N, C-alpha and C positions, 0 to 999 in steps of 0.2 A: 474050479475054473470051467466055465461052460464051453461047449464047442463053438457056439455062435452067439454073437450079439447082433441084433437086427437094427441097423440105422434107420431112423425115421427123420427124413430131411424136410424141414418146413420151408416152403417157398412163398409164403404169403407176404403181404406188405408191399407198399408202393415206394418206400424210400424217398419221400418227397423232400427231405433235407438235402438230398443230392441232386435235386433239379438243377439244370435242365437235362443232365444225362439220364437220370432215373425218373421215369414217368409211369403212370398206371399201365400203359400198353407194353412197356418194356422196363420193368423195375431193376434196381441196382444189382440184384443177385445174378442177373443174366447179362450184365454189361461187363466189358473188359476194362476195369478201372486200374488194376495193378497187374503187371506181367502180361502174359499172352492168353490167359484163360479167365473165364468169369469166376466169381467167388463160389457160385453154385458148382461149377466143374471142379474147383479145388476141394470143396467140401466132399463131393462124391469120391474123388480120388483118395482123399485122406482115410476113407473107410473101405477101400478096395485093395485087392492084391495081398491080403493077409488072412490067415486062418482065423483070426479073431472075429471077423465080421461075416454075417450072412448077406444075402441079396438085399440091397437098400430098397426102402419104400419111400417114394417121393410123394408128398402131398402138396397140391398147388391149386391155384385157380384154373378153371377149365380153359380160360382164354390163353393160357401159356402152355397148353398141351404140346403143340408142335415145336415150340422153342425148346422145351425140355427134351423132347425126342431127338432133335437135331444136336443139342449140346452133349447129350449122352453118347450119341453116335460118334461125335468128334473125338471123344476121349475113350471110345471103345469099352464102355461099361454098360451092363444090363441092369435094369431096375424095374420094380413094380411101380406104376404111376397111378396114384389115387387122386381123382379130380373133385374139387369142391364146386358145386353149382352156384354157390354164393358164399361170400366170406363171412365166417362166424367167429373170427378171432382164434387165438391159439388153443383155447380150451377144447372146443369141439373138434378142432383139427387133430389134436393129440389123442383125444378119445377115439376118433375114427381110425387113426393109424394103429392104435393099440388094439382095437377090436378087429381090424383087418389082420394083423399079425397073430392075434389070439386064435383065429380060425385054424392056424397050423399047430399052435401050441400055446395054451392059455398061460403057461409059466415061462414062455420065451422072454429073454431079456431084450428090452427095447432101449435104444439110445437116441434121444431126441436132440437134433442139431438144427440150428438156423443156417440157411443157405447163404447168408450174407456176412458171415464172420470171417475174419482173417486170422489164420493160424499158420505160422511158418515152421514150427518145431513139431513135425509129425511124430517122431519117436516119443517126445514128451507127452503128446496128446494120447498116444496108444497106452503109455504107462499110466496116465491118469485114469483112463477108462478101466484098465485092469485093477487099479487101486480101489475102484468102487464096486467091483463085481460081487465080492462076498457080502457086502452090506445089502446090495440089491437082492441077492438070493435069499437073504434073511427077511425080506419084506420091507426094505426101506426104499424111499424115493430119493435117489442120490443126485446131487447137483455138483457142478465143478465151481469151486470158489476161486476167484481171481484176486491176486494181491493188488490193491489199488495203487495207481501211480500218482494219485492226488485226490483231493476232496471233490470229485465230480458229483454233480447233482442230477445227472441224467441216468444213473444206474440205481438198481435196487441193491441193498446191502444185506449181508448175512452175518449173524452172530453165532459162532460155533460153540458147542458145549463139550460133553464128555465123549470119549472114544467109543465107537460102536463095534468096529471090527477093522483091524489093520490100520489103514490110513484114514478111514471114514470116521467122522465125528457127528454126533447129533446136532441138529440145527435148533438153537434156542429160540431164534425168531428171524423172520424176514422183515425188512423195512423198505418201503417203497420210496424212492427218489426224495431224499431229505433236503433240507435247506443247506446252504453252503456251510454255515456254522456247525450244524449237526454233523454233516458229512466229514468235516475236518476232525471232529472228535471221534467219529467212527474209525477213521484211518489211524488215529493215535491208539485206539482201543483194540486194533487188530482185526477189525471186521473185514470180510471179503466182499468183493463185487459179485453179484449174481450173474453168471455167464449166460443163463438161459439154456444150458445143456442139462439134460436129465437122463438118468439111467434107472430102470425099474423093470420088474416083471410086469407083463401085460395085465395079468390078473390083479396085481397090486394097484396100479393106477386106476383101472376100471372100477375096482371095489371102492377105493377112496373117493373117486369122483361121484360114484353112485350114492355114497353116503351123504355127500354134500349137495348134490343136485341130481336126484334120481330121474327126473323127467328128461333132462338133457341126455343122459346116458341111454335112456330107453329109446329116444328117437334117433340118436346116433347109431346105436346097434341096428335099428331098423334100416337106416340109410345105408349101412354097410351090407347087411344081409340081402337087401333088395336092389343092390347096385346093378348097373348095366355095363356091359363091355363095349367099348368103342375103339376099334382097331387095337392098339397096344395098351390102352388105358382102361381103368375102372372108374365109372362115374357114379358118385354117390346119389342116392335117391333124393331128388330136389325137394319134394314135398316134405319128407321126413327131416332132412338135414336143415331145412329152413325153419323148423320149429325149435332147434337148439338155441339155448340162451347164449347170446353173443357176449363172451367174456374171456379174458386172458387166463391162461393156466395159473399164473401167479395169484390172481384175485379169487379164482374159484376153488383152487386146491392148495397151493403152496403156502398161502398166508394163513390157512386154517388147519392144516394137517399136523399131526403129532408124530408122523413117521418119516419126516425129512431128515436127510443126512447130507454132509458136505465133505468132499475131498479137495485138498489143495491142488490147484492146477499146476502141472509141471510143464506148461507151454505158454508161449506168448499169445496174446489175444487182443483183438480189437473188433468192435462191431461196425467199424467204418460208417458211423452214423451221420457224420457231417463232413463238409469240405475241410473243416479244421482238423478233424481226425485223419482225413486223407493226407493232408500236409504232414502230420506227425508220422505216419507210417511210410511215406514215400522217401525215396532217395533224394538228397538235396545237393546243390552246388555249394561252393565255398562262401556264398552269400546267404545261404539258408533258403534258397528258392527251389521249389519242386516244380518241374515243367513237364508237359506232355503234349506232343503234337507240334503244330506249326507256330512256334513261339519265339520271340526275340525280346530280351530284357536289357535295359541299361540303367545303372545306378538304382537297382531295385534290390530289396532284401526281405527275407521272411515271407515270400509270396508263394501261392499255389496258382499256377496258370496252366490251363488246358484248352486246346483248340482242336476240334474235329475237322475244321475246314479252313476258314480265312486266317491269314497271318495275323496274329494277335501280339501287340507290342505294348510294353510298359516302360515308362521312364520316371525315375525319381520317386517311386512309391515304396511303401513298406507294409508288410502284414495285411495284404489284401488277397482275396480270392477272385480270379477271373476265369470263367468257364464259357467257352464259345462253342455252340453247335451250329447246324445249318440254318436254324430258324430262331435262335434265341441266344442272348448273351447275359450272363450273370456277373455282377460286380458287387462284392460284399466285403466289409471288414472281417478279417478272419475270426476275430473274437465274437462276432455276431452271426456266424455261419449257421447256427441252430435256428435262427429266425427265418431261414429260407422256407421252412414248412408253412409259416404264417403267410408269406408272400404267395405261395402256391394256392393256399386256401382262398385268398382274396381273388386270385385269377380264376379259380373254379366258380366262385360266385358270379364273376363277370362273364362266365362262359367262354373264356379264352381257350381255344383249342390247344394252344401251346402248353397249358397246364397239365394235360393228360395224354395228348397224342404225340407220338414221335414223328419227325420228318421221314424217317425210314420205317415203312409199314411192313411188318412181318406177316407172312402167310405160310401155310404148311408146305407149300412148294418152293418157297424162297422169300424174296422181298422186293419192294419197289419204292421209289422216291420221286416225288414231283420235282422237276427241274425248272419248269416255267409254266405259268398259268395266266390265261387271258379270259375274256368274256365268252369266247366260243372255241377255245383251244386249250389243250393241256399237253405238256411234254413230260414223259416219264422215263426214268431209267429202271429197267426190270431185270432182276437176276433170278434164274431158275436153277435150283440145285440139280446135280446129276440124278436122274430118275424122277425128277419133279414133273408134275402134270397138272396144269390148270384145268378147271372144269370145262366141259363142253357147254358153251354159253352163247347168249346173244344179248344185244342192247337195243332199247327202244329209241334212244335219243342221240346216239353217237356212232360215228364211223372211226376206224382205227387204221393206222399205217405202221407196220413193224419193220425195223431195220436191224439185222443181226450184226452185232459188234464183235462178239467173241463166242466161240463154241458152235454147236450144231443144234438146229431147231427142227423138230417135226411139227408141221403146221397143218391143221385141218381147217378148210374153209368150204362150207357147204358139203358137197359130196366128194370133194377133192382133198387128198392128203399128199403132201410133198415135203421134202427135206431141204432146208436152207442152210447155207454156210455163211461165213463172214462176208459182209458187204452186200448180201442179197436181201430182198425185201418182199413184202406182200401187203396187199390192201384188202381190208375187210369192210364191206359197205354196211350201212345202217341196217340192222335187223338180221344180218347174215349169221348163221350158226358157225362157231369157230372154236378152236382149241390150240394151245401151245404146249409142247412137251420138250423135255431135254433127254435125248437118248444117249448122250455122251458121258464121258468120265470127268469132264471139267465143267465148271459153272457156265451156263448159257447167259449171255448178257445181250439185251436188245434195247433199242430206243423205240418207244411207242409215242406216236403223235395222234391225239384224239381231236376230233372236230365235231361240233354239234351244238344243239340248243341247251342241253343239260349234261354235265360231266361228272355228276356225283357218283361215288363208289357204290351206291345202292341201286344203280341202273344195271343190274346183272340178273338175268334169268338163267339159272343153272338147269341144264337138261340132264347132265350126268356128272357125278363128282366122286372121286375115289376117297375123299376125306370126309364124306357124310355131312357136308354143310347144308344149310337150308337152301331151298330152291331159288329164293330171292334174297337180295341184300348183300352185305359185304361178307 
């Protein structure tokens, strides 16, 4: 039994099947879909507070750096953050994480976990990890096999072979997403679903990956060894990482390796991949409805209904999904919820901003949301976290008026700095240098009214910024 298993938590993917909650700017793993925490936070907590695990390594898109920092702070867990300058799929991401951990110990055990999976039985999860440790130490790449609940076509399947060590068995073969008829036979034959969790020695994965795709491992190693530090995160070398072949770990390694093993999962599992699966995992009323937010139903059954804002009502319908956000409403037959991904792709082609952008825009200092917009004015709600500090900046095309709603604001305008409290305001004329800070212990909330000939977010000239963002742009 090792002293430590190092969790490598994968935060890639946009989760478009869970649109409009999940979008590129804020994907599903960072959203609060079930309970009071995000699935990312739940995943981190599942590998924290026990002597089994070492310090987690988070690998994610650079755009989500500050979201990850904030969510880790909320749950009071420290982690190493490894940022991808561009998405190259799960293969290069896992290789990068393994290379990063191998710098400490080439034979360290690495546990790859997706940040968007739902697991409620933590004790069973820990036992499953321990069940695979000996096989991993023997040089196997161990995956957790999930007992199918039905012939699903959206998962890969695993055929288990002879026992390797303890609970671990050899993998005879991996099968990618079969037809419904074939999937039904696999369930009868005792195949497992592939959970996407993997346990291995860092040297084992890197060696097997290198055998199958040496050039990708070469550039990934270079990207790790020449990484840069940005505040609390490590940023992979963009030029080197960009040369890695974009391919999933299943296609590049697991479908071709002879050293895979599987242990039966002793925990419940869902990848929360669609609104249909959200309905399956949610608590329901006596009519089979799962509701969240400002919702009222009458004579409805088997529905999933969620609203982040407006009152959402249903009468006399069954088996539908309705999800309402501030800027979009989705209505879909529950059985067709997987098709939401195709809808989002069509909206991307049409360049609809709702396909990728959230109405609530996150920044390292907090977030903002547009409440009203006209040809020459914009009204924003802005929240600055305690200790948050916007850049010292100016605008070429707009003036701003700030009104403090809650909290305390340190405001710099030109050469003057003053503190504002609730119901106080300040005016920033066009071109004037200014900054907003929250020196308090609670969130600072303000209403900002912009007026001018151009109100785009790219009209920002940064003079000083503690978050090392570019001098111009968003």
